[in-house]
DRENDO-1510 file (C-alpha; in Angstrom, 1 decimal, always signed):
<recs>
REC; n; res; u; v; w
REC; 1; MET; -2.0; +19.4; -46.5 .
REC; 2; TYR; -2.8; +19.1; -50.4 .
REC; 3; TRP; -0.4; +21.9; -51.7 .
REC; 4; LYS; +2.5; +20.3; -50.4 .
REC; 5; ARG; +4.7; +18.0; -53.0 .
REC; 6; ARG; +5.0; +14.6; -52.1 .
REC; 7; ARG; +9.0; +13.5; -51.8 .
REC; 8; THR; +10.3; +11.7; -53.8 .
REC; 9; ASN; +13.7; +11.2; -53.6 .
REC; 10; ARG; +14.7; +8.1; -52.3 .
REC; 11; SER; +17.3; +9.1; -49.8 .
REC; 12; ASP; +14.6; +11.8; -48.8 .
REC; 13; LEU; +12.2; +8.4; -48.2 .
REC; 14; SER; +14.6; +6.1; -46.4 .
REC; 15; GLY; +15.8; +8.0; -43.8 .
REC; 16; GLY; +18.7; +6.3; -43.1 .
REC; 17; SER; +21.1; +8.9; -42.0 .
REC; 18; SER; +18.4; +10.2; -39.6 .
REC; 19; ALA; +17.5; +6.7; -38.2 .
REC; 20; ARG; +21.4; +6.2; -37.3 .
REC; 21; ARG; +21.5; +9.3; -35.5 .
REC; 22; ALA; +18.5; +8.5; -33.5 .
REC; 23; ALA; +19.9; +5.1; -32.7 .
REC; 24; LEU; +23.0; +7.1; -31.5 .
REC; 25; TRP; +21.0; +9.8; -29.4 .
REC; 26; PHE; +19.1; +6.4; -28.0 .
REC; 27; THR; +22.4; +5.2; -26.9 .
REC; 28; LEU; +23.7; +8.3; -25.4 .
REC; 29; LEU; +20.8; +9.3; -23.4 .
REC; 30; ILE; +19.6; +5.7; -22.1 .
REC; 31; PRO; +22.7; +5.4; -19.8 .
REC; 32; GLY; +21.9; +9.4; -18.2 .
REC; 33; MET; +18.4; +8.3; -17.9 .
REC; 34; VAL; +18.9; +5.2; -15.6 .
REC; 35; GLY; +21.1; +7.3; -13.2 .
REC; 36; LYS; +18.4; +10.1; -13.2 .
REC; 37; ALA; +15.9; +7.7; -12.4 .
REC; 38; ALA; +17.5; +6.9; -9.1 .
REC; 39; ASP; +17.9; +10.0; -7.9 .
REC; 40; LYS; +14.1; +11.1; -9.3 .
REC; 41; VAL; +13.0; +9.2; -6.0 .
REC; 42; GLN; +15.5; +11.3; -3.7 .
REC; 43; GLU; +14.7; +14.4; -5.8 .
REC; 44; LEU; +11.0; +14.3; -5.6 .
REC; 45; GLN; +11.3; +13.3; -1.8 .
REC; 46; ASP; +13.0; +16.1; -1.2 .
REC; 47; HIS; +10.4; +18.5; -2.9 .
REC; 48; PHE; +7.5; +16.7; -1.1 .
REC; 49; ASP; +9.7; +17.3; +2.4 .
REC; 50; ARG; +10.1; +21.0; +1.9 .
REC; 51; GLU; +6.2; +21.5; +0.6 .
REC; 52; THR; +4.2; +23.1; +3.6 .
REC; 53; ARG; +0.7; +23.4; +2.2 .
REC; 54; ALA; -1.3; +20.3; +2.1 .
REC; 55; ALA; -2.9; +20.7; -1.8 .
REC; 56; PRO; +0.8; +20.4; -3.2 .
REC; 57; LYS; +2.4; +18.2; -1.0 .
REC; 58; VAL; -0.9; +15.8; -2.1 .
REC; 59; ARG; +0.4; +16.4; -5.9 .
REC; 60; ILE; +3.7; +15.7; -5.1 .
REC; 61; LEU; +3.0; +12.6; -2.9 .
REC; 62; GLU; +1.2; +10.9; -6.2 .
REC; 63; LYS; +4.2; +11.6; -8.4 .
REC; 64; LEU; +6.7; +10.3; -5.3 .
REC; 65; GLY; +4.2; +7.3; -4.9 .
REC; 66; ALA; +4.8; +6.2; -8.6 .
REC; 67; ALA; +8.2; +6.7; -8.4 .
REC; 68; GLN; +8.5; +4.8; -4.8 .
REC; 69; PHE; +6.0; +2.0; -6.7 .
REC; 70; GLU; +8.3; +2.1; -9.5 .
REC; 71; ALA; +11.5; +1.4; -7.8 .
REC; 72; VAL; +9.9; -1.3; -5.5 .
REC; 73; GLY; +8.9; -3.2; -8.9 .
REC; 74; LYS; +12.8; -3.4; -9.7 .
REC; 75; ALA; +13.6; -4.6; -6.6 .
REC; 76; VAL; +10.9; -7.1; -6.5 .
REC; 77; SER; +12.4; -8.4; -9.6 .
REC; 78; SER; +15.9; -8.1; -8.5 .
REC; 79; GLY; +14.9; -10.2; -5.2 .
REC; 80; ASN; +15.4; -7.4; -2.7 .
REC; 81; PHE; +12.6; -7.5; -0.3 .
REC; 82; SER; +14.5; -5.4; +2.5 .
REC; 83; ALA; +14.4; -2.7; -0.3 .
REC; 84; VAL; +11.0; -3.5; -0.9 .
REC; 85; GLY; +9.9; -3.1; +2.8 .
REC; 86; LEU; +11.6; +0.2; +3.3 .
REC; 87; LEU; +10.1; +1.7; +0.4 .
REC; 88; PHE; +6.5; +0.9; +2.0 .
REC; 89; GLU; +7.4; +2.2; +5.1 .
REC; 90; LYS; +9.0; +5.4; +3.9 .
REC; 91; TYR; +5.4; +5.7; +1.7 .
REC; 92; ARG; +3.4; +5.4; +4.7 .
REC; 93; ASP; +5.1; +7.8; +6.4 .
REC; 94; ASN; +4.8; +10.0; +3.8 .
REC; 95; ALA; +1.4; +9.4; +3.7 .
REC; 96; GLN; +0.6; +9.8; +7.1 .
REC; 97; ASN; +2.8; +13.1; +6.8 .
REC; 98; ALA; +0.5; +14.4; +4.1 .
REC; 99; PHE; -2.7; +13.6; +5.6 .
REC; 100; ASP; -2.0; +14.7; +9.0 .
REC; 101; LEU; -1.6; +18.1; +7.4 .
REC; 102; VAL; -4.3; +17.7; +5.3 .
REC; 103; LYS; -6.5; +17.3; +8.4 .
REC; 104; LYS; -4.9; +20.4; +10.0 .
REC; 105; GLN; -5.0; +22.9; +7.4 .
REC; 106; GLU; -8.3; +21.6; +5.7 .
REC; 107; PRO; -10.2; +20.1; +8.6 .
REC; 108; ASP; -13.6; +20.0; +7.1 .
REC; 109; ALA; -13.4; +17.1; +4.5 .
REC; 110; GLU; -17.1; +18.1; +3.4 .
REC; 111; ARG; -16.5; +21.4; +2.0 .
REC; 112; HIS; -13.0; +20.8; +1.0 .
REC; 113; PRO; -13.3; +17.0; -0.8 .
REC; 114; THR; -10.8; +17.4; -3.4 .
REC; 115; THR; -7.6; +16.8; -1.9 .
REC; 116; TYR; -9.1; +13.8; +0.7 .
REC; 117; ARG; -10.5; +12.4; -2.5 .
REC; 118; HIS; -6.9; +12.6; -4.2 .
REC; 119; LEU; -5.1; +10.8; -0.8 .
REC; 120; GLU; -7.2; +8.8; +0.0 .
REC; 121; LEU; -6.9; +7.0; -4.1 .
REC; 122; GLN; -3.4; +7.7; -3.7 .
REC; 123; VAL; -3.9; +5.3; -0.5 .
REC; 124; ARG; -5.9; +2.7; -2.2 .
REC; 125; GLN; -3.2; +2.5; -4.8 .
REC; 126; ALA; -0.6; +1.9; -2.3 .
REC; 127; ILE; -2.6; -0.9; -0.6 .
REC; 128; ARG; -3.1; -2.7; -3.9 .
REC; 129; GLU; +0.7; -2.4; -4.4 .
REC; 130; VAL; +1.5; -3.8; -0.9 .
REC; 131; GLU; -1.0; -6.6; -1.4 .
REC; 132; GLU; +1.0; -7.6; -4.9 .
REC; 133; ALA; +4.3; -7.3; -3.2 .
REC; 134; TYR; +3.1; -9.5; -0.3 .
REC; 135; GLN; +2.4; -12.2; -2.6 .
REC; 136; VAL; +5.4; -12.6; -3.9 .
REC; 137; ALA; +7.3; -11.8; -0.9 .
REC; 138; PRO; +9.4; -14.8; +1.3 .
REC; 139; SER; +7.6; -15.7; +4.7 .
REC; 140; ASP; +10.3; -13.8; +6.2 .
REC; 141; MET; +9.6; -10.5; +4.7 .
REC; 142; ARG; +6.4; -10.3; +5.1 .
REC; 143; PRO; +5.8; -9.0; +8.6 .
REC; 144; PRO; +6.8; -5.3; +7.5 .
REC; 145; LEU; +4.6; -5.2; +4.6 .
REC; 146; GLU; +1.6; -6.4; +6.8 .
REC; 147; LEU; +2.4; -3.5; +9.3 .
REC; 148; VAL; +2.6; -1.1; +6.3 .
REC; 149; HIS; -1.0; -2.8; +5.1 .
REC; 150; ARG; -2.5; -2.2; +8.1 .
REC; 151; ASP; -1.6; +1.0; +8.9 .
REC; 152; LEU; -2.6; +2.2; +4.9 .
REC; 153; LEU; -6.2; +0.6; +6.1 .
REC; 154; ILE; -6.6; +2.5; +8.6 .
REC; 155; MET; -5.6; +5.4; +7.0 .
REC; 156; ASP; -7.9; +4.7; +3.7 .
REC; 157; ASP; -10.9; +3.9; +6.3 .
REC; 158; GLU; -10.1; +7.6; +8.3 .
REC; 159; LEU; -10.7; +9.2; +5.1 .
REC; 160; ILE; -13.6; +7.5; +3.7 .
REC; 161; ARG; -15.5; +8.3; +7.1 .
REC; 162; LEU; -14.3; +12.0; +7.0 .
REC; 163; LEU; -15.2; +11.8; +3.5 .
REC; 164; PHE; -18.7; +10.5; +4.0 .
REC; 165; PRO; -19.9; +11.0; +7.5 .
REC; 166; ARG; -23.6; +10.6; +7.3 .
REC; 167; HIS; -22.9; +7.0; +5.3 .
REC; 168; ALA; -19.9; +6.4; +7.7 .
REC; 169; LYS; -22.1; +6.0; +11.3 .
REC; 170; GLY; -23.8; +3.4; +10.5 .
REC; 171; THR; -20.9; +1.0; +9.8 .
REC; 172; GLU; -19.6; +1.2; +12.9 .
REC; 173; GLN; -22.2; -1.1; +14.4 .
REC; 174; ILE; -21.6; -3.6; +11.8 .
REC; 175; PRO; -18.6; -6.7; +12.9 .
REC; 176; ALA; -16.1; -7.3; +10.7 .
REC; 177; PRO; -16.6; -10.5; +9.1 .
REC; 178; GLU; -13.6; -12.2; +11.5 .
REC; 179; GLU; -15.0; -11.2; +14.3 .
REC; 180; ALA; -19.0; -12.4; +13.0 .
REC; 181; GLY; -18.1; -16.2; +12.7 .
REC; 182; ARG; -17.1; -16.2; +16.6 .
</recs>
């Protein structure tokens, strides 16, 4: 805005006291935010469990999944792989719950593809997260991750089949790459 005067006082330009005030607020808010991050997963989980409609449940799953994946990252960095397995198993159960509700409330995926697409994208993201965690997990903690990975792949395949039924008919006849070499 051209008609406003420029500040010329040195104290107005430095912002020394406001910077100290901001630093004080920052130090006071950080411990509160760390406690809230742990509660965020539980709060979203409670909200997810209470929701009875398919589309909102899938939207909540997206937020819940992001919070769970953030918790997985923290658990991986601290080396707590049993928590990683539990978090992924809980995500898988939540995704399966949402998928069953979507199939029940919106059985025709071709007529209502939006919810199916959102769920498929979230499951695909979870598959990537499980694969990343699998790479750094010790060998004794890999079997639970393999089970979750397999279940998510099955769910993803079924979502793709429901979204694109005409294209999926021809894929059943093609053998999997592992079976082709036998």
